[in-house]
C-alpha atoms as a printed R data frame, in Angstrom:
    type eleno elety resid chain resno       x       y       z
1   ATOM     1    CA   MET     A     1 -16.042  -0.774  25.883
2   ATOM     2    CA   ILE     A     2 -16.410   1.644  22.967
3   ATOM     3    CA   GLN     A     3 -17.699   0.025  19.791
4   ATOM     4    CA   ARG     A     4 -15.891   1.548  16.849
5   ATOM     5    CA   PRO     A     5 -17.211   1.324  13.307
6   ATOM     6    CA   LYS     A     6 -15.380  -1.102  11.068
7   ATOM     7    CA   ILE     A     7 -15.268  -1.349   7.334
8   ATOM     8    CA   GLY     A     8 -18.281  -3.387   6.290
9   ATOM     9    CA   ASP     A     9 -20.482  -2.258   9.225
10  ATOM    10    CA   PHE     A    10 -22.310   0.191   6.917
11  ATOM    11    CA   ASP     A    11 -21.759   1.913   3.574
12  ATOM    12    CA   SER     A    12 -18.207   2.869   4.432
13  ATOM    13    CA   GLY     A    13 -17.238   3.490   0.822
14  ATOM    14    CA   VAL     A    14 -14.687   0.670   1.037
15  ATOM    15    CA   LYS     A    15 -14.862  -2.671  -0.728
16  ATOM    16    CA   ILE     A    16 -12.076  -4.983   0.402
17  ATOM    17    CA   GLU     A    17 -11.293  -8.684   0.092
18  ATOM    18    CA   ASP     A    18  -8.335 -11.020   0.385
19  ATOM    19    CA   LEU     A    19  -6.532 -10.583  -2.921
20  ATOM    20    CA   LEU     A    20  -5.752 -14.273  -3.398
21  ATOM    21    CA   ASP     A    21  -9.441 -15.139  -2.791
22  ATOM    22    CA   SER     A    22 -10.755 -12.495  -5.189
23  ATOM    23    CA   GLY     A    23 -12.159 -14.346  -8.186
24  ATOM    24    CA   GLU     A    24 -12.425 -11.089 -10.104
25  ATOM    25    CA   PHE     A    25  -8.773 -10.196  -9.510
26  ATOM    26    CA   LEU     A    26  -7.475 -13.717 -10.151
27  ATOM    27    CA   SER     A    27  -9.377 -13.957 -13.432
28  ATOM    28    CA   ARG     A    28  -7.732 -10.858 -14.891
29  ATOM    29    CA   GLN     A    29  -5.668 -11.534 -17.961
30  ATOM    30    CA   HIS     A    30  -2.009 -10.704 -17.611
31  ATOM    31    CA   LYS     A    31  -1.361  -7.603 -19.615
32  ATOM    32    CA   GLN     A    32   1.624  -7.467 -21.888
33  ATOM    33    CA   PRO     A    33   4.601  -7.258 -19.560
34  ATOM    34    CA   LYS     A    34   4.922  -3.612 -18.593
35  ATOM    35    CA   LEU     A    35   8.649  -4.172 -18.364
36  ATOM    36    CA   THR     A    36   9.945  -7.653 -18.937
37  ATOM    37    CA   ASP     A    37  12.883  -7.092 -16.633
38  ATOM    38    CA   ARG     A    38  11.231  -4.759 -14.126
39  ATOM    39    CA   GLU     A    39  12.545  -6.680 -11.116
40  ATOM    40    CA   ALA     A    40  16.134  -6.288 -12.333
41  ATOM    41    CA   GLN     A    41  15.564  -2.611 -13.130
42  ATOM    42    CA   ALA     A    42  13.946  -2.047  -9.730
43  ATOM    43    CA   MET     A    43  16.878  -3.680  -7.944
44  ATOM    44    CA   ARG     A    44  19.367  -1.536  -9.869
45  ATOM    45    CA   ARG     A    45  17.489   1.587  -8.805
46  ATOM    46    CA   LEU     A    46  17.359   0.455  -5.181
47  ATOM    47    CA   GLN     A    47  21.078  -0.453  -5.168
48  ATOM    48    CA   LYS     A    48  21.902   2.982  -6.559
49  ATOM    49    CA   ILE     A    49  20.200   4.567  -3.531
50  ATOM    50    CA   GLY     A    50  21.880   2.161  -1.136
51  ATOM    51    CA   PHE     A    51  20.385   1.016   2.135
52  ATOM    52    CA   GLN     A    52  22.083   3.574   4.389
53  ATOM    53    CA   THR     A    53  18.969   5.713   4.847
54  ATOM    54    CA   PRO     A    54  15.696   3.791   5.194
55  ATOM    55    CA   GLN     A    55  13.592   6.862   4.355
56  ATOM    56    CA   ALA     A    56  15.328   7.313   0.979
57  ATOM    57    CA   ILE     A    57  15.057   3.621   0.095
58  ATOM    58    CA   LEU     A    58  11.373   3.534   1.047
59  ATOM    59    CA   GLN     A    59  10.673   6.626  -1.056
60  ATOM    60    CA   GLU     A    60  12.427   5.013  -4.010
61  ATOM    61    CA   LEU     A    61  10.429   1.822  -3.440
62  ATOM    62    CA   VAL     A    62   7.078   3.617  -3.759
63  ATOM    63    CA   GLN     A    63   8.322   5.569  -6.799
64  ATOM    64    CA   ILE     A    64   9.262   2.241  -8.408
65  ATOM    65    CA   VAL     A    65   5.718   0.993  -7.758
66  ATOM    66    CA   VAL     A    66   4.286   4.050  -9.526
67  ATOM    67    CA   ASP     A    67   6.719   3.728 -12.429
68  ATOM    68    CA   PHE     A    68   6.667  -0.041 -12.970
69  ATOM    69    CA   CYS     A    69   3.066  -0.936 -12.053
70  ATOM    70    CA   GLU     A    70   1.549   2.122 -13.690
71  ATOM    71    CA   ALA     A    71  -0.076   3.049 -10.386
72  ATOM    72    CA   ASP     A    72  -1.475   6.543  -9.961
73  ATOM    73    CA   SER     A    73  -0.095   6.549  -6.440
74  ATOM    74    CA   ALA     A    74   1.763   4.277  -4.035
75  ATOM    75    CA   GLY     A    75   2.868   4.536  -0.439
76  ATOM    76    CA   ILE     A    76   3.739   2.916   2.843
77  ATOM    77    CA   SER     A    77   1.430   3.338   5.820
78  ATOM    78    CA   LEU     A    78   2.823   2.480   9.241
79  ATOM    79    CA   GLU     A    79   0.908   1.736  12.401
80  ATOM    80    CA   GLU     A    80   1.448   4.085  15.361
81  ATOM    81    CA   VAL     A    81  -0.372   5.495  18.368
82  ATOM    82    CA   ASN     A    82  -1.489   9.126  18.309
83  ATOM    83    CA   GLU     A    83  -1.244  11.650  21.146
84  ATOM    84    CA   THR     A    84  -4.586  10.501  22.609
85  ATOM    85    CA   GLY     A    85  -3.516   6.846  22.623
86  ATOM    86    CA   GLU     A    86  -5.603   5.804  19.622
87  ATOM    87    CA   PRO     A    87  -3.994   3.534  17.011
88  ATOM    88    CA   GLN     A    88  -3.646   4.995  13.533
89  ATOM    89    CA   PHE     A    89  -1.699   4.658  10.292
90  ATOM    90    CA   ARG     A    90   0.686   7.340   9.033
91  ATOM    91    CA   TRP     A    91   1.640   7.630   5.364
92  ATOM    92    CA   ILE     A    92   5.418   7.838   5.801
93  ATOM    93    CA   VAL     A    93   6.330   7.797   2.084
94  ATOM    94    CA   VAL     A    94   4.055   8.507  -0.864
95  ATOM    95    CA   ALA     A    95   4.602   8.875  -4.609
96  ATOM    96    CA   GLY     A    96   2.190   9.947  -7.309
97  ATOM    97    CA   SER     A    97  -1.171  11.677  -7.006
98  ATOM    98    CA   PHE     A    98  -1.493  11.157  -3.238
99  ATOM    99    CA   ALA     A    99   1.945  12.705  -2.507
100 ATOM   100    CA   ARG     A   100   0.188  15.745  -1.036
101 ATOM   101    CA   TYR     A   101  -1.011  13.495   1.811
102 ATOM   102    CA   LEU     A   102   2.506  12.624   2.996
103 ATOM   103    CA   ASN     A   103   2.398  12.196   6.803
104 ATOM   104    CA   GLY     A   104  -1.394  12.054   6.684
105 ATOM   105    CA   THR     A   105  -3.114   9.660   9.056
106 ATOM   106    CA   THR     A   106  -6.092   7.333   9.019
107 ATOM   107    CA   PRO     A   107  -7.699   5.726  12.062
108 ATOM   108    CA   ARG     A   108  -6.582   2.133  12.457
109 ATOM   109    CA   PHE     A   109 -10.051   0.801  13.229
110 ATOM   110    CA   TYR     A   110 -11.533   2.295  10.059
111 ATOM   111    CA   SER     A   111  -8.887   1.745   7.444
112 ATOM   112    CA   PRO     A   112  -8.178  -0.705   4.621
113 ATOM   113    CA   CYS     A   113  -4.642  -0.819   6.047
114 ATOM   114    CA   GLY     A   114  -6.023  -2.044   9.373
115 ATOM   115    CA   THR     A   115  -7.921  -4.817   7.614
116 ATOM   116    CA   CYS     A   116  -4.754  -5.839   5.753
117 ATOM   117    CA   VAL     A   117  -2.633  -5.921   8.924
118 ATOM   118    CA   ASP     A   118  -5.340  -7.783  10.884
119 ATOM   119    CA   ARG     A   119  -5.726 -10.442   8.190
120 ATOM   120    CA   GLY     A   120  -1.976 -10.623   7.486
121 ATOM   121    CA   VAL     A   121  -2.493 -11.154   3.754
122 ATOM   122    CA   ALA     A   122  -2.627  -8.995   0.639
123 ATOM   123    CA   GLN     A   123  -5.905  -7.198  -0.004
124 ATOM   124    CA   HIS     A   124  -7.681  -6.034  -3.138
125 ATOM   125    CA   TYR     A   125  -9.769  -2.931  -2.527
126 ATOM   126    CA   GLN     A   126 -11.714   0.086  -3.781
127 ATOM   127    CA   VAL     A   127 -12.476   3.349  -1.979
128 ATOM   128    CA   THR     A   128 -15.297   5.753  -2.823
129 ATOM   129    CA   HIS     A   129 -16.407   9.115  -1.484
130 ATOM   130    CA   PRO     A   130 -18.159   8.022   1.756
131 ATOM   131    CA   TYR     A   131 -14.775   6.954   3.176
132 ATOM   132    CA   TYR     A   132 -13.126  10.234   2.249
133 ATOM   133    CA   ASN     A   133 -16.080  12.152   3.684
134 ATOM   134    CA   PHE     A   134 -15.550  10.315   6.997
135 ATOM   135    CA   LEU     A   135 -11.881  11.322   6.970
136 ATOM   136    CA   GLY     A   136 -12.736  14.897   5.996
137 ATOM   137    CA   VAL     A   137 -10.563  14.936   2.868
138 ATOM   138    CA   SER     A   138 -11.174  15.406  -0.836
139 ATOM   139    CA   ALA     A   139  -9.549  12.789  -3.034
140 ATOM   140    CA   GLU     A   140 -10.186  10.834  -6.182
141 ATOM   141    CA   PRO     A   141 -11.864   7.461  -5.667
142 ATOM   142    CA   ILE     A   142  -9.616   4.415  -5.720
143 ATOM   143    CA   LEU     A   143 -11.007   2.234  -8.498
144 ATOM   144    CA   ASP     A   144  -8.379  -0.483  -8.080
145 ATOM   145    CA   GLY     A   145  -5.962  -0.992  -5.213
146 ATOM   146    CA   ILE     A   146  -3.558  -3.530  -3.766
147 ATOM   147    CA   LEU     A   147  -2.419  -3.615  -0.130
148 ATOM   148    CA   ILE     A   148   0.489  -5.790   0.987
149 ATOM   149    CA   PRO     A   149   1.358  -6.275   4.682
150 ATOM   150    CA   TRP     A   150   4.666  -4.555   5.492
151 ATOM   151    CA   HIS     A   151   7.017  -5.743   8.253
152 ATOM   152    CA   SER     A   152  10.535  -4.450   8.783
153 ATOM   153    CA   GLU     A   153  12.338  -4.051  12.079
154 ATOM   154    CA   ASN     A   154   9.879  -2.238  14.362
155 ATOM   155    CA   MET     A   155   7.700  -1.152  11.411
156 ATOM   156    CA   LEU     A   156   4.273  -2.672  10.851
157 ATOM   157    CA   GLY     A   157   1.939  -1.463   8.157
158 ATOM   158    CA   THR     A   158   1.218  -1.782   4.460
159 ATOM   159    CA   LEU     A   159   2.663  -1.123   1.043
160 ATOM   160    CA   TRP     A   160  -0.109   0.032  -1.272
161 ATOM   161    CA   ALA     A   161  -0.671   0.836  -4.944
162 ATOM   162    CA   VAL     A   162  -3.793   2.497  -6.333
163 ATOM   163    CA   SER     A   163  -5.391   3.507  -9.605
164 ATOM   164    CA   HIS     A   164  -7.911   6.333  -9.966
165 ATOM   165    CA   SER     A   165  -8.434   5.753 -13.674
166 ATOM   166    CA   ALA     A   166  -9.130   2.030 -14.189
167 ATOM   167    CA   ASN     A   167 -10.947  -0.624 -12.190
168 ATOM   168    CA   ASP     A   168  -8.636  -3.330 -13.548
169 ATOM   169    CA   ALA     A   169  -5.272  -1.570 -13.492
170 ATOM   170    CA   PHE     A   170  -3.402  -4.349 -11.680
171 ATOM   171    CA   ASP     A   171  -3.005  -8.079 -12.217
172 ATOM   172    CA   MET     A   172  -1.211 -11.014 -10.594
173 ATOM   173    CA   GLY     A   173   2.062  -9.946 -12.177
174 ATOM   174    CA   ASP     A   174   1.799  -6.622 -10.339
175 ATOM   175    CA   TYR     A   175   0.959  -8.343  -7.057
176 ATOM   176    CA   GLU     A   176   3.910 -10.730  -7.416
177 ATOM   177    CA   PHE     A   177   6.247  -7.829  -8.266
178 ATOM   178    CA   LEU     A   178   5.029  -5.748  -5.289
179 ATOM   179    CA   HIS     A   179   5.308  -8.683  -2.917
180 ATOM   180    CA   LYS     A   180   8.802  -9.598  -4.070
181 ATOM   181    CA   ILE     A   181  10.298  -6.111  -3.865
182 ATOM   182    CA   ALA     A   182   8.573  -5.454  -0.520
183 ATOM   183    CA   VAL     A   183  10.183  -8.577   0.941
184 ATOM   184    CA   ILE     A   184  13.598  -7.679  -0.497
185 ATOM   185    CA   VAL     A   185  13.535  -4.098   0.791
186 ATOM   186    CA   SER     A   186  12.231  -5.160   4.194
187 ATOM   187    CA   GLN     A   187  15.022  -7.720   4.532
188 ATOM   188    CA   LYS     A   188  17.705  -5.277   3.386
189 ATOM   189    CA   ILE     A   189  16.549  -2.709   5.943
190 ATOM   190    CA   ARG     A   190  16.642  -5.361   8.693
191 ATOM   191    CA   ASP     A   191  20.093  -6.577   7.617
192 ATOM   192    CA   HIS     A   192  21.497  -3.057   7.457
193 ATOM   193    CA   SER     A   193  20.154  -2.123  10.899
194 ATOM   194    CA   GLN     A   194  22.204  -4.972  12.385
195 ATOM   195    CA   ILE     A   195  25.481  -3.726  10.917
């Protein structure tokens, strides 16, 4: 059996931990509410799009994350199998600074998304240059990031938000907002597919 490298096996350039076990993350002071009614505003924006086309609603979802959580970038990565049979993640929607990587892929066995899906819980993470060097891409380091497991219909992956400019960009309010809208959108997509 082939032994594949995993995050944590060496200096992968990735630091990742269960978000709800991260003392550093949990101890962050809630910032002034970015938008006191951001959930209501997010739902109005999503309703305006409607749930007829999942791709459009997912793109609006990640744009909402950028706008309301002050993320530099946000996206949804879905698990798939490539042409050689290897599992990977594909960035199916992206907003913000990483938009140029739309439809980009990362290997499942060497990805923060893989760790999030395997553990089944939200992750707090950082990514530095060694990881990007492994992937063969140039990108700004992720100083602060949140990954939330994503499940909808036959989709399995993650919803993520990242900051390149601050190592404490997000707090529990952001996590709770991301989790809530991810669940709502996932459920709406499932409900609509049954109509």
